[in-house]
N, C-alpha and C positions, 0 to 999 in steps of 0.2 A: 797680644798672644795672642797665641794658637791653639788650636784645642789639646793639639795633643802637652800642653801646659799644663793643662787644668789636673790634675794629682798630683801626688807628690809623691809617693811610693804603690807601685801597682800592688794590688791585691793580691792574695794567693791563691784564693779560688774565686767564682764566679758560679752564681745561678742560672745566666742567662746562657745562652748558645749562642754559637756561630751565629748563626739565623734572626736569632731574635734579634741581636748587636747588629748586623747590616740591617733588618727590616727599624730602626730606631733610628740609627746613623741616618739613613736616606728618607726617615720623619724628622729628626730636626734640622734637616740641607736645609726641605722645603719649606718648613714651620718659619724658617731664618731670610730664603728666598736666595741661597746661594746653590750655584749650578753644582751637580752632582758630577763632575769634577775626579778623576782617579784619587789624585793631592787631596783637597775635601774631603771625597766619602773614608779616604786613610786617614787621615785626622782624627775626623768623627768616629769613627772606627774605632779606634787607638784607645780615645779619651774614652770612651764609654766601657772599653772591657776591660778600662783599669780602674774602675768604679767600683767598689767594693757595693754590692748589693746591701741592702738593711736587712733580710731574713736569712744575709751569709755569716749563722755566727759561729764560735767554737765550736767546738763536739763537747764540750762541760757545760757550755751555755745552756747549748739545745738541753742535754741531759737533767740539767737539774731545772727548765723550764719542761722537758717531763715527768720527773717527780712529782712534783708539786703536782698536773696533773692528777698520775695516777691517786696523790692520794686524795682529791677530790675527788675523786670517784670512789675510793674506801670509804670519806667519810660520808659520803650522799648516802652509799650502800648501808651503811651501821646506822645516819639516822630514817631513812623507809624502814628498817628490822625491827628497830626503837619502835619506829609510828606505830607499825604491824599490829606490835603487837601489843602496843598498849591500847592499842583498839579492841582490836581480838579477845584480850580482856575484860575490858569496862564491858562491852558489849556482854558475854561471858555472864559475868557478874550482874549484868542489870537484870540479863534472864531471870537466872535464879530469883532477884530480891523481888520481879517484878509479881512474879507464881504466888513466889510468903506473904507477902503485902492482897492477894488475893485470897490467898488461904486464910490470914485473919485476920476479912473480912467476912469473910463468907461462915470461919469455926466457931464454934460453945464448947468445945469436947479444951480442958483448961491443959489434957495432956498435950492431945496435937498443937494446941497455940503457944506451950510451951517447947516444945518441937519446930514447933516456925522460926520463932523465936530464938533458937539458938542456930536455925541453918542462916536465919538474916547477920547475926551478929561473922557468922563464921567469913557470912558473904564479902559483909562492907570491909573486913578486915584483910581479906585476900586481897581484896581494890586498895583499901590504902596500901598497901604490903605493895604493890604493883605499879600504881601511882609514884610511889616514894622512890622504884626504884629506875624506871623510868625516868624520873626528873634527873637525877644523880645521871642517870645513861643520857639523856639531852645534855644535862650542862657537860657533860664532856668531852660529847659531840661539840657545844657549839663552843668550847673554850679551842676543841682543835682546829672548828672553821673559825675562832677568827687568828689564829698559829698561819693559818692557808692562808687570809686573808693578805696578812702581813708580806707571807715567801710571793705572792701572786706582785702583787705594786713592789718591793723590790725587785723582782724577777721583771716585770717590764719596762722596769725602770731600765733597766739592763737591754733588755733591747732595741730601746728604743736612745739610747743613748751611746756617740762615737766615743771610743774608749781610747784615740790622744787626745781630744779636746776637753770631752765630758759634756759640749754640748749635743744639744738633740742630733738622732739623724734620720735621713727620708723618711722610715718608715715615723720615729714620734713626730713630725713634722704633717704629715695623711692624717694620721688621728687631732691631732688639736688646729690643724688649718680645716678641716673638715667640722667640727665645731664650734670656731669663730663665725665660719659661715652662715651657720646657725640661729648665731647668737645675734647677727648682722640684720640677717632675716626677719626678726622679732624682733627685736629693738631699734634697727634703724639704725644706728649708728656706723661712723666710718673703719675697715680695716684695711691698712696698708701695708705688702709688704717689701722691703729691699732688699736688693740681690749681690752680692759684695763679692770682688773678687780681685786679691793681692796681685798687685801688679811689678811683671816680672822675676814674678815667683819661682820659673825655671834657672834663674841663676846663679839665684840661694842654692838650690841644689846645686848646681853646677858646682858653681864655687868651693861652699860648701861641705857641700856632702847630704844625704839624707835623713839622718840624722839629725845633722840645725833647723834643718829645712822643719822635720818634723817639733822639735823646738821652737823655730818660729811661730807653728801655726797657733799651740800652744802656747805664745806668750800674744798672741795677735786675741786667742778667745780671751784669756784671763782678762787684758782690757776691756776687753765689748761687753763681758760680764759684770763688768767693773762701774762701766759707764752707764752701758742701754738702762731701763725704768724695771721697777718688782715685775710687772705687766707683759713687757716685754717678749719676747721667746727668741733664743739663738738656736740657727741650725749649721749646722756643717753644709754642706751639699751637694760638696762632690771634691775632693782635694782639696785647692788652695781656696773655694767657692764658699761663702755663708750666706743664709741666710737670715734675713731679719722680719719675724712678723710682726704689724704693733699692733695691737687689737685700740680699738675708740680715737685711731688719728687720721689724720686726716695728711692730704700730699703735705702739707704747712709744717704739721707737727714731724713727721719724720723727717721734711727738710733738716730741722732742730735738730733730732735727735741722733743723725747723720751727721750731720757742721761739729757738734761738740765729738762725735765719738770719730773725726778724720784730726783735728786738733789736741785732742788726749793723745791718739796713736802717734802725729809726726812726735811727741813731747815724750816721747815714752817707746825709745829704737830696744833691738832687744843687743845688749853687747855679748858677745864670740869673743874669748884670745886677745880684751883691748882693746876688740872696734866694736864700733857696732851698727846693728847691718836694722835701717831703717827698711821702714815698711807700707806704703799706698796701695794705696786698694782707689777701684771705679765702681761706680753703684750705678745698676737702676732702679727704680722707685716706680709700683703701683697701687692704685688707687682701687680696691674691688666695684665695681659696676654692676650695676642691680639685675644686668640682660648675660651675666656673667656669674660662671662656677667659679674655684676659689686658685683650679690648675690653670685655667685662659689665667689669671691676675698673676699667675706665676712666668705666666711662657711668655707676656710682657712685660715682664717686667727685667727678665734675663734678655728678651730684644734689645730693653734701654740700658744693662749694661752691655751690650759690646756696641752701642751708640757710644758709651762714653767710652772705652776702648779706643773707639774707632779716631774721638775727638780728641785724643792725646792723653789716655790714660790719669790717676787722679780727678776724674769731674765727675761729675755725677749729674742722672738724664734723668728726667722723667717721661713714663709711657705714654705713649699717643690714646 
């Protein structure tokens, strides 16, 4: 598979500038040890330009995210105001009661004592009313914050999810990869990643069109979700490329998971107009080393996947 085959459909907009894309393309060539010939450079440039950025979201999605942020700001302002008023009223009421108690201790005048008792009753009633009112306000603010927390979770899911396949996107991967690497460092268990590239996917697009190609991607994603374990994380890594993050799994465990996925996928082709479209995939697998970060592990898996392509496709290669 050539690099310009790695995307099913071009994205309508990009956050990368042409110079950014050129820099990334040259870096990728250097990482893979490929000569920066015009042909190689063009293939990598086009592939990178066609991949939708994880931050490249529709205006409606961004609008929704900003609306939640504005609501958070409003609620926080309300909480600060309610808390400030409560503290102010309690401080004022406490000062009045302290003064009244001092008078009670030092006075023997019945009329004065009666007046002071009246002030104490009025002050405690005022404080009680303030606390009751503030409690209602804070309860309402708590309910608003609970709703916002739910909306934030939904927004995060939207921003970190590939809209076509329902798998995570690269932005979601960044979040979970960092979390899993930290867990590995704390608990010293294995973390493995597998990068899967659908073989000859360009032929599907050329023969049946991009709409069918998208259906095939959705079909493969559904199979992967059904086969993978609950702890495994499926990511649409770019175009027809998927990534599976395998927590608490070594290379042998990864081999078992990917072999099972390959078997189920081979028995479950996608049917289109009374014909079945068989999809195979090449896989590169890497286990996190003690002296590397998560991105270095991904790079090794990516390089292993390219070696699997070169070995005849429908192969699995383990990274060095």
